[in-house]
LUMVO-158697 format. One line per field, with one value per residue (C-alpha): x, y, z. Coordinates in Angstrom, 3 decimals, always signed. Example, Ala and Ser with C-alpha at 12.3 -4.5 7.8 and 13.67 -1.06 7.14 Angstrom:
2
px (+12.300 +13.670)
py (-4.500 -1.060)
pz (+7.800 +7.140)
END
This chain:
315
px (-52.558 -49.143 -49.573 -50.719 -47.777 -45.315 -47.053 -46.748 -43.264 -42.673 -44.713 -42.852 -39.457 -40.672 -41.472 -38.279 -36.706 -38.580 -37.853 -34.324 -32.812 -30.100 -30.869 -29.673 -28.016 -30.877 -33.091 -33.204 -33.765 -36.851 -38.171 -37.879 -39.210 -42.083 -42.628 -42.210 -44.878 -47.483 -47.013 -47.331 -50.292 -51.838 -51.312 -54.348 -57.470 -59.997 -57.871 -56.396 -59.940 -60.921 -57.880 -57.820 -61.415 -60.162 -57.980 -60.997 -60.634 -58.281 -55.286 -53.463 -52.529 -50.845 -48.648 -48.084 -47.483 -44.832 -43.035 -43.228 -41.690 -38.770 -38.170 -38.274 -35.888 -33.609 -33.139 -33.336 -30.066 -28.745 -29.684 -27.665 -24.768 -24.609 -25.255 -22.401 -18.670 -19.564 -19.456 -23.113 -25.152 -27.047 -24.616 -25.178 -25.603 -28.242 -29.877 -29.718 -31.181 -34.070 -34.951 -34.714 -36.657 -39.215 -39.598 -39.799 -42.280 -44.584 -44.661 -45.213 -48.149 -49.604 -49.330 -51.332 -54.433 -56.642 -60.391 -61.394 -62.337 -59.968 -58.725 -57.704 -54.512 -53.502 -50.813 -53.439 -55.532 -53.035 -50.156 -50.246 -49.723 -46.372 -46.672 -47.552 -44.658 -42.172 -44.128 -43.496 -40.231 -38.744 -39.497 -37.691 -34.709 -34.153 -34.482 -31.692 -29.616 -29.962 -29.868 -26.874 -25.128 -26.353 -25.429 -21.937 -21.972 -23.239 -20.596 -17.870 -19.632 -19.436 -15.767 -14.842 -17.256 -16.198 -19.311 -21.457 -24.711 -23.037 -21.980 -25.383 -27.195 -24.796 -25.744 -29.458 -29.240 -27.258 -29.891 -32.333 -30.660 -30.245 -34.391 -35.032 -32.653 -34.772 -37.943 -37.122 -36.114 -39.391 -41.234 -39.057 -39.945 -43.395 -44.180 -42.468 -44.751 -47.897 -46.636 -46.099 -48.561 -51.265 -52.218 -52.366 -48.330 -47.579 -49.504 -47.349 -44.540 -46.966 -46.499 -42.773 -43.361 -45.072 -42.598 -39.482 -41.621 -41.981 -38.733 -37.480 -38.997 -38.721 -34.653 -34.194 -36.498 -34.714 -31.174 -32.511 -33.826 -30.543 -28.275 -30.561 -32.081 -28.532 -27.283 -29.794 -29.155 -25.443 -26.113 -28.402 -25.749 -22.970 -25.222 -25.957 -22.205 -21.392 -23.611 -22.491 -18.804 -20.084 -21.647 -18.888 -16.275 -18.181 -16.682 -13.149 -14.215 -15.185 -11.944 -9.938 -11.770 -11.841 -7.986 -7.350 -9.731 -11.772 -15.358 -16.363 -19.390 -20.703 -22.855 -26.453 -28.039 -24.312 -24.318 -23.161 -19.798 -19.110 -19.635 -17.526 -14.506 -14.443 -14.326 -11.474 -9.182 -10.019 -9.797 -5.828 -5.192 -5.724 -3.461 -0.501 -0.860 +2.132 +0.810 -2.041 -1.925 -4.335 -3.083 -4.698 -4.335 -4.173 -7.732 -8.833 -6.346 -7.811 -11.150 -10.022 -8.232 -11.456 -13.482 -11.361 -11.124 -14.883 -15.031 -12.573 -14.045 -17.334 -20.180)
py (-27.190 -28.244 -26.626 -23.547 -23.649 -24.225 -21.834 -18.957 -19.541 -19.310 -16.168 -14.502 -15.729 -14.078 -10.690 -10.594 -10.928 -8.297 -5.792 -6.658 -8.449 -6.686 -5.372 -8.125 -10.979 -13.237 -12.630 -16.218 -17.077 -14.681 -16.212 -19.801 -18.669 -17.451 -20.705 -22.888 -20.546 -20.760 -24.716 -25.072 -23.436 -25.725 -28.349 -26.501 -28.997 -26.372 -24.335 -27.818 -28.831 -25.319 -25.151 -28.964 -28.289 -25.616 -28.645 -31.337 -32.675 -35.289 -34.539 -32.669 -29.695 -32.629 -33.213 -29.331 -28.966 -31.584 -30.218 -26.754 -27.531 -29.259 -26.305 -23.830 -26.166 -26.195 -22.341 -22.209 -24.158 -22.244 -18.624 -19.660 -20.725 -17.658 -15.406 -17.163 -17.894 -21.003 -22.282 -22.351 -25.478 -24.714 -26.452 -28.905 -31.814 -30.195 -29.544 -32.837 -34.128 -31.931 -33.044 -36.600 -35.991 -34.369 -36.919 -39.539 -38.025 -37.181 -40.915 -42.081 -40.086 -40.859 -44.684 -44.244 -45.629 -42.879 -43.331 -39.583 -36.567 -34.735 -36.503 -35.114 -37.152 -38.642 -40.878 -42.290 -43.095 -44.455 -45.374 -48.838 -48.867 -49.334 -46.092 -43.996 -45.039 -44.407 -40.718 -39.802 -41.292 -39.685 -36.230 -37.225 -38.625 -35.522 -33.581 -35.596 -35.096 -31.310 -30.784 -33.128 -30.518 -27.842 -29.100 -29.526 -26.064 -24.419 -26.597 -24.861 -21.390 -22.012 -22.852 -19.730 -17.387 -14.193 -12.205 -14.009 -13.808 -16.076 -18.633 -18.590 -18.742 -21.409 -23.719 -23.015 -24.294 -26.979 -28.157 -27.675 -29.682 -32.601 -32.110 -32.309 -35.569 -36.921 -36.095 -37.660 -40.796 -41.119 -40.657 -43.265 -45.862 -44.407 -45.394 -48.681 -49.440 -48.782 -50.598 -53.933 -53.616 -50.951 -47.385 -48.885 -49.723 -46.157 -44.114 -44.940 -42.738 -39.679 -37.822 -37.733 -36.582 -33.810 -33.084 -33.022 -30.901 -28.532 -28.310 -28.319 -25.149 -23.244 -24.297 -23.291 -20.116 -18.978 -19.407 -17.501 -14.767 -14.284 -12.843 -9.894 -8.966 -9.327 -6.902 -4.620 -4.377 -4.002 -1.246 +0.654 +0.508 +1.445 +4.709 +5.541 +5.436 +7.592 +10.114 +10.291 +10.714 +13.642 +15.468 +14.531 +16.268 +19.148 +21.518 +20.807 +20.705 +24.327 +25.131 +23.915 +25.351 +29.027 +27.789 +27.614 +30.254 +27.484 +27.868 +24.261 +23.879 +20.781 +19.408 +19.388 +15.898 +14.490 +11.098 +10.884 +8.865 +11.463 +14.167 +12.355 +11.536 +15.472 +16.413 +13.866 +15.398 +19.058 +18.490 +16.386 +19.253 +22.052 +20.486 +19.718 +23.460 +25.037 +28.522 +28.667 +27.382 +24.960 +21.808 +18.526 +17.529 +13.703 +13.413 +15.030 +12.761 +9.629 +10.661 +11.416 +8.156 +6.203 +7.977 +7.054 +3.384 +3.253 +4.528 +2.198 -0.947 -1.118 -2.869)
pz (-27.954 -29.317 -32.802 -31.317 -28.797 -31.824 -34.131 -31.241 -31.029 -34.711 -35.196 -32.217 -34.234 -36.972 -35.055 -33.368 -36.919 -38.776 -35.943 -35.144 -37.953 -40.362 -43.336 -45.832 -43.405 -41.621 -44.696 -45.472 -41.676 -41.679 -45.033 -43.323 -40.191 -42.173 -44.282 -41.091 -39.086 -41.776 -42.115 -38.298 -38.449 -41.156 -38.103 -36.580 -37.316 -37.826 -40.173 -42.061 -42.560 -44.231 -46.500 -47.429 -48.479 -51.345 -52.805 -52.818 -49.380 -49.851 -47.750 -50.457 -48.046 -45.911 -48.775 -49.334 -45.773 -45.607 -48.990 -47.845 -44.339 -45.891 -47.692 -44.770 -42.994 -45.968 -46.035 -42.409 -42.268 -45.120 -43.377 -40.288 -41.619 -44.272 -40.888 -39.129 -39.725 -41.033 -44.485 -46.353 -45.819 -49.186 -51.491 -53.940 -51.632 -49.453 -52.847 -53.984 -50.545 -50.449 -54.160 -53.397 -50.246 -51.787 -54.787 -52.302 -50.088 -53.207 -54.571 -51.445 -50.471 -53.947 -53.381 -50.056 -50.593 -49.588 -48.822 -49.648 -47.184 -45.106 -41.952 -38.929 -38.575 -41.339 -39.848 -37.314 -40.212 -42.993 -40.868 -41.273 -44.813 -45.929 -48.244 -45.488 -43.407 -46.157 -46.439 -43.082 -42.631 -45.633 -44.191 -40.660 -42.155 -44.172 -41.021 -39.268 -42.448 -41.909 -38.566 -38.064 -40.241 -38.447 -34.922 -36.334 -37.630 -34.651 -32.594 -35.005 -34.195 -30.624 -30.591 -32.693 -31.058 -29.638 -28.399 -25.548 -27.488 -30.705 -27.918 -26.228 -29.696 -30.677 -27.515 -28.156 -31.836 -30.990 -28.314 -30.680 -33.509 -31.022 -29.897 -33.722 -33.955 -30.904 -32.235 -35.705 -33.920 -31.983 -35.211 -37.164 -33.925 -34.118 -37.866 -37.624 -34.137 -36.333 -39.167 -37.318 -34.398 -35.322 -34.252 -30.327 -30.807 -31.618 -29.360 -26.202 -28.126 -29.098 -25.590 -26.173 -29.702 -28.574 -25.765 -28.488 -30.616 -28.193 -27.345 -30.666 -31.945 -28.464 -28.597 -31.995 -32.051 -29.050 -30.799 -33.745 -31.456 -29.662 -31.879 -33.407 -29.997 -28.317 -31.148 -30.559 -26.985 -27.685 -30.267 -27.962 -24.782 -27.266 -28.571 -25.058 -24.010 -26.966 -26.252 -22.850 -24.006 -26.278 -23.449 -20.568 -23.431 -24.379 -21.890 -22.801 -26.320 -26.163 -24.251 -26.938 -30.183 -28.274 -27.628 -31.233 -32.622 -34.700 -35.256 -33.626 -35.507 -35.692 -38.989 -38.070 -37.330 -37.193 -35.903 -32.132 -33.643 -35.723 -33.087 -30.619 -33.078 -34.261 -30.551 -29.855 -32.712 -32.102 -28.766 -29.337 -32.135 -29.959 -27.047 -29.677 -30.858 -29.231 -30.347 -27.710 -23.826 -23.980 -22.118 -20.850 -17.055 -16.060 -15.350 -19.082 -20.703 -19.027 -20.026 -23.625 -23.860 -22.553 -25.054 -27.863 -26.716 -26.553 -29.998 -31.446 -29.614 -32.099 -31.062)
END
């Protein structure tokens, strides 16, 4: 059930990014979200058994899934830092950490004395072997490294954010990163407990693991979805306001172009912002032209000033 919830959260995020993201920015975040969503789908036992059967039914997909998840987390953090104002988290230290984590994870997986066949829960079956503990722990140590850096970057974004959506996204990402840290510490404790006392010693920590897993993806998905959705809402609101000013200035604009004997023809399919810009200029030109009787009263000046301010305000 937890796997389905997490997978649904990630695919929802993918849908939001596909619909609302900007053309180039957030592309890395989209690719990372797809990668993580696919990886989380493989946590479903039925699908995992089928896919692992294609690879000889030896839990190889568990290793592939772990490596893919680390790649996804790496590019997720890199994409978030690129989309924001903070330095990229994808420099050589991040690449070196990813490479080291993949190498250690792969070697440790190979050293696990696998008995053959696909297991429903790899760590429940093999968690009492040191190699399996290293295999699992390495992944979460890497997550601690990445999300500690991401939490710091998000905190810096929060301090410098101007827009409300940026502040909300930063708070959600910080909270999600903290949940990852707690999740990772929980897994490390589980691994040590199982290695020292067997499966029964690790089981009391499993409910907390599921809780932090859901909270992690809920906050991270929410933080990544806030910016594109908020930007879209702002753009829709701005577009409506611009169209409203175009209509409200129409009578005054018609009077202005008539006073100057100008054609007053707007380009076909003109952008609303371009139309508003042209109308403001033509109204002001007519008002400053001493060859006609066109003049603006106080209410018309206030309307024109408000329209200019909204046009210059941007999104």
